[in-house]
N, C-alpha and C positions, 0 to 999 in steps of 0.2 A: 807462571801463566798456565802451565799444564795442569797444575793442581786446581786452580780456579776454574778452568774449563771443565775439569773432571767433576768438581763439586757441582757446577751448574748443570752438567748432564745428569748427575745423580738426582739433583733436586727436581729437574724436569721430569725424570722418570717417576719419582715419588709423587710429584704433583699429578702426573697423568694417571697413576694408579688410584690415587685418592679421588680424582675426578670420576674415574670409571666406577669406583665403589659408590660414590655419591649418586651417580646416575642410576646405578643398579638399585640403590635404596629407594630412589624416587619412583622407579619403575615398579618395584614391589609394592610401594605405598599406593600407587594408582591402581594396580591390580587388586589390592585388598579393598579399595574403595569401589571398584567396578560393579559389584552386585547391587550396592545401594544406588549408584548412579544409573544403572540400568532400570531399576524399579522406578526411579524418579522420571526418567525420560519416557518410559512406556506409559506411566500413569498420567503425566501432565502433557507430554508432547503428543503421544499416540492415543491418549484417553482409554487405555486398557483398564480393565477392572483390577481390583486388588488381587483377586485370585489368579488371573492370567499373568499379571506383572510379577507377583510373588513367586509363581512357579518358574518364570524365566530367571528371576534373580537367584532362586535356589539352584537351578542347573548351572548357572555361571559360577556361583560360590563353590559348588562341588568341583567343577573343573579347575578353578584357580587353586583351591585347597590341595587337590591331589597333584597337579602338575607343577605348581610353583612353591607351595609351602610344605610339601612333603607329608601330607596326610595319607595315612594308610586306610585300608578297608575297615580295620577294627575301630579306628578312631571315628570314622564316618558313621559306623553302625551304632556306637555308643552315643555319639552326639545326637543322632536322630532318635534314639530311644529316649534320651532325656527330653528331647523336643516334644515327643508324643505326650509325656507326662505334663510338661508345661502347658501344652495346648489343651489337654483335657481339663487342667486346673482352671484355665481361663474360660473355656467354652461351657463348662458346667454352669457357670454363673450366667453367661450370656444367653444360653438356651432357656434356662428357667426364668430369668428376668423378663425376657420377652413373652414367655408363656403367661406369667402373672399379669403383665400389661394387657395381653389379649383377652384374658379372662375378665378383667375389669372393663376393658373397652367394649367388649361384646355385650356386657350388661348395661352399658350406657353410663358407667360411673365417671369416666373422664369427661364426657360431654356435660354431665350434671354439674360438675365442679366448674368447668369452664364457662357455662352459661350463667352461673350464679355470681361470679366475680364482678362482671361489669356493672351490676346493679348497685354496687357499693358506692360508686362515685361517677360523676360526669367530667371530672377534672382530667384533661388530656395527659398530663405528666404522671398523675397518680395511676391512671389506667395502664400506662406503659410500665410503671413499676410493678403493679400488682400482676398484670397479665404476663408481660415479657420477662420480668425478673423473678418475682416470687413464684408464680405459677409455673414459669419455664423451668426454674430450678427444681421444683417439686416433680414435674414430669420427667426431667432428666434423671432424677433420683430413682424413680420407679420404673422408667422405661428406657430412655435414651434412644439411640439409633435414629436420630432425626425426628423423634416424636414431638418434642416441644414446638418445633417450627410447623410441622404438619398440622398440629392441633390448634395452635394459637394464631397463626397467620390468617386463616379464614375468619376467625372470631374478631380479630382486630379490624379487618376490612369491613366486616359488618357493623363495627362501631364508627366507621367513617375515616379510618386511617388510610393514607395512600398505600397502594400495594407494596411499593418498595420499602416503606417504613414498616409495614406489617411483617415483612420478612426480616429486616435488619434488627428490629427491637428484640424479638425472642431469640434470635441467633446470638447476638451479643449478650443478652440478658442471662442465658443459661451457660455461657462459656466457662465461667469459673467453677461450675458444679460438675463438669464432665469427669474429672478424675475420680471423685467419690460417688458419682452418679452411676446409673445402670448397675446398681448394687455393687459399686466399687470394682467393676471388672478391669478398668484401666489401672487402678492401684494394685489389684491382684497381679496383673501382668508385670508391674514394676517389682513386686516382691518375688515373683516366680523367676524372673530373668536374672535378678541380682543376688538371689539367695540370702537377702538381708531380712531381718525380722520387721514386721509391721510396727512394733513398738519403737524401733529406731527411726523409721522413715516417716511415720504418720505426723508427728508434731510439726516438723518443718514444712511438710507439704500442706497441712491444714492452715498454717499461718500465712504462707505465701499465697495460697489460693483464696484465703479470706480477704487479704488486702486487695487482690485482683477483683474480688466480688464487689467491693465498694466502687471500683472503677466501672464495672459492668452496670451497676445501678445508675451512676451518674451519666453514663453514655446512653442508657435507655431514655432517661429524661431529656437529654440533649437532642436525640433523634425526634422526640415527640414535640419539643417546643423551643429548642435552642438554649442558650445560656440563661435566659430569663426564667425558663422552666426549671433549670437546675438550681438556680438560686431560690426559687419559690419552694421547692420540695427538698431542700438540702437536709432539713431535719429528718424527714422520713427516710431519706437515703442513708443517713448515718445510723438511725435507730434500727431499721430493717437490716441493714448491712452488718452491723455489729451483732445483732441477734442471730442471724444466720451463720455468721462466721464463728461465733462462740459455740453454738450448738454443734456445728460440724467439727470443730476442734475437740470438744469434750467427747463426742461419740467416737471420733477417730482414735484418740489417745487411750481410751478405756478398752479398745479392742473390738468395737462393733462398727468398724469403718464401712461395712457393707450397707449400713443404713444411715451413714453420716450425711450423704447427699439428700436422701429422702427426708431425714429428720430436719435438716436445715431448711429445706423447702417448706415443710409444714410450719415451722416456726416463722418463716418469712410471711406465709399467708396469715398466720395468727396475728403477727405484728401489724400487718397491713389492715386487718379488721379493726384493730384498736386505734390506729392512727388516722384512718380514713375519714372520721367524723369531722376533722378540721379541714378536709380537702374534698368536700363533696361536690363542689361546683367551682369551675374555673370560668368566670364571666367572659374571658377572652377566647375561650375555646369554641370552635365551630361544631363540637361534637355533642353538645348538650342534648339535642333532640334525638340522638342515636342511642341513648341509654335505654336498655330494655326495661319494660315495666313489669314483665312477668318472668317467671323462671322457676327453677326447682325450689321446693320448700325445705325446711330444716331437716325433715325426716328423710327426704331424698338425698341430701348432702351427707347425713350421717350414714346412710346405707352405702353411698358411694365410697366413703372413707373406711368402711368396716373391713374390707380386705386388707388394707394397709395397716390397720390397727392390729390385725392378726399377725402380720409380718413383724411388727415391733415386738409383740408379746413372745412369739416363738424365738425370735433372734435373741432377746434378752435371756430367756430361759436356757437356750442351748449354749450361748456363749458365756454367760456370766454366773449361772447357778452351777456350782461344782458337781453335784450328783447327776444332774441332767446332762451337763457337758460330758462327763465321763461315760455315761450310758450311750450317748449318740456317737462318741468318738472311739468306740472299741475296735472298729474295723478300719484299718488304715492301709492304703496301697502305697508301698514304699520299696524302692529298688536301690541296692548298693552298686555303684559303678566303680570299676577299677581305674587305676592311673593309666593315662594314655600319653603317647609322645609322638611328635612328628619326626621325620627323618632329619629335620634341621635342628632338632633339640628342644622345641617348645613343649613344655610339660603341662598337662592338666591333671591336677592331683585327684586321687581317689575321693569320691564323695557320694552321698546319698542323693538320689533324684528327688524331685519335688514331691513331698508326701501329700496324699489325697485322702482325707477322711470321707469315706463313702457315704455315711449317714449323718455326719456332723458338719459337712462342708456347707458353705454359704449357698451353693447351688441346691443342695438337698433341702435347706431351710426354705428356699424359694419354691421348691416343688411341693413341700408340705403346705405352704401358704396358698399356693395356687389351687390345690385340691379343696382346702377348707373354704377359700373365698368363692370357688365355684358353687359349693354346696349352699353357702349363704345367699348368693345372688339367685341361684335356682329356686331356693325355697321362697324367696321374695317375688318370684314370678318374673324375673328380669330377662329371661332368655326365651327366644323364639325357636321354632323348629329348625333343626340343623345347626344349632349353636356350637356343639362340640366339633363338628366337622370344620366349621369356619374358624374356630379358635386354633385347631391343629394346623389347618392349611396356612393361615396367616403367620403362625409361628415358624413353620418350616420355610415358608417363602422369605421370611425376614432373616433367618439365621444361616441358610445354606451358603450364600455368597460370601458373607462376612467370615464364616467358619473356615472356608477354603482359603481365603486370603490370610487369616490369622495363622493357620497351620503352615502355610508356605513361608510366611515371614518368620515364624518361630524357628522353623527348620533352617532357614538361611542364617539367622542370627546364631544358632547353635553351632553350625559348621564354622562360621567365621570366628567364633570365640575359641573353639577347640583347636583350630588350625593356627592360631596365633595372629590371624588377620586383624581382629579387633584390638589386640595389644599393640600391633604395629601402627594402626591408625591413631590410637591414643597417644603413643609416643610422638608421632609426627604432629598431632594437634597440640600437644603440650609444648613442644619445641617451637612451633610457629606462632601460636597465640599467646602463650605464657600468661602473664598477669591479667590479661583481658579475658581469659577463658570464662570467668564467672559472669561476665557481661554477655558473652556469646552464647552461653549454655541454653537459655530459654529459646533463642533463635533456632538452635539445632533441634530442640523438641518441636517447635512450631513447624519447621521444615518437614520433619518426619510425618507429622500429622497432616500437614497440607498435601503431601504427595500421596499419602495412603488413605486419607479421609478418616483416620481413626487415631485417637490418643493411645489406645491399646497397642496398635501396631507401632506407633512411634516409640513407645516405651520398650517394646520387644526389640526393635531394631537398634535403638540408640542408648538404652539405659546402661548396658555394660560398658560401652565406649565412654559415656560420660563419667561413670563411676571410676573406671581405670584412669582416665585423664585427671580426675580430681585427686586420686591417690598419688599420682606422679607429681602433681603440683602442690601436694599437702594442703588441699582445700577441703573443707567439710563435705564429706560424701552425701549426708542427708540433705544439705542445702542445695548441692548441685542436682541431685535427683529430684528435689522439689521444684527447682527451676526447669528441669527437663519436662516433668509432667505438667507443670503450669503452662509452659510454652506449648506443649502438645495439646492441652485442653483448648487453648485459644486457637491454635492452628487448625484443630479439627473442625471448628465451625466456619473457618475460612476456605476449607477445601472445595474444589470445584464440584465434587459429588454432592456435598451438603447444599451448596448454593443452587444446584440444579433442582434438588428436591424441594427446597424452599420456594424457588421461583415457580415451580409447577403447582404447588398448593395455592399460590396467590394469583394464578392466571398470568404469570409473567414468562411463560415458555417462549424462548427466543430473545428475551431481554435480560438474560442472566448477567450480562456485562454491567448493566446498571446497578444491580444488586452487589456484584463483586467489587465495583469501585467504591461503593459506600462501606462495604464490609472491611476492605483492606485498610482504609483510613482508621477506623475505630480499632480493628484487631491489631494493626501494626503499632498503634499507640500503646495498647495494652502490653504487647510483647516488649516494647521499648521500656516501659515503666518497670516491668518485671526484671529486665536486665539490669536497670539502674539499682533497684532494690537489692537484687542478688549481689551485685558488685560491692555495694556498701556493706551488706551483711557478712560478706566473706571475710572482712577485716575485723569483725566483731566475734564471729563464730569460728573457732579453730578446732 
């Protein structure tokens, strides 16, 4: 009896120790998650900006890394130095992409294209496809930052669409093009944070986003006229969708992913022009009398597109012609970082920071294009007095807030990765979700974009976590990262910040809830379908 009692006492002590260790692990996991939770609470609950919430998350990540995970000053310093390079790599594109858009916008190029499109048809569903889907994807490719909604929603109201529909259609329509849009700034963030080559990640991302694009087209038609409209224009949906998806895939896999979104939008518009002759009039549509009778002529449209033609030419030359590529990529900013270790034993191996080609970077290409496009539009007499000042002011106003938010998010993610916090979260996620992770993955990406308002930020915050979890579960990393950025692309258009912008342009200030309820239904269905596709593909791709 004494032996049995002794054994029971020892077992109880062991059980108690294990319970304490388990509680300690859970506490550490919650602490590791706390910076992300704080950003989520502040942005959604308190409605803080990404810059303010990101700064708060950065300070909390710093405290947790030092006090709980044993990060020293040297580790923090190197982590932040890497973060600076990653931030510059992403912002170089964002700043110059918005500059190019403002150069074209100030010249009236965007309005010229937008005013010409509705003249092609009076069919309600086809107008939704052309304006909200094809033109929305084009605008996301060259501008982003809420531009598709801001430009298209007022135009669609002018055509007779209800204000809520006028916001929902371009919002859902351009969702699929967010990752490779804005000159691929979100995809660049994915590459920068994971340190994986674009050639490895681009194919899976382009395929999954392309499939999502078909869903976006169908939903635009559904918003415009219900299931009867979807059935009536199913052929254009498939034709335009496959054309845009194929071009995006080809441009992404050959290495010019910075124009993949723009190129797919252009092809979408071209395909729309070819197909619209069979859908010029919908007799059941109340919008027939709203079709504009006048608009820009062919010469105006050609001039409007000239700046973007320059972008294609320069991109192809710099990226794909070896002598030109070598010439522009002679100066590269690159720093070698040493191995760092926490006091708890987590090691980050020595590695080079994100290399930045000063003159061959996608941001530099955009800068060259902006200068040439400005010269073209100025020579054509498209600028009024004070144009330069307005372009610079609009660009700075558009990038300052987002730049601060991205810098804070990148800094937070870098601290978490180097302190072992991301690795701990990945292990906990792998253990709790297991085989269902591939289904959950796009929801994680959507959550990150929903709370930050940006697919770029979502990729910065969650890409390494998703990658590490996929590695632990032996799931295809490119597939999971494709699911991450696809979910993030959808989640970005559902974010409260984007909804507020869209509602404001449509005169729905104060009625954002009406827009949000419609958006959540369509966006939630897209994320769900993405999760199902990813879950099935995970058993095919190993």
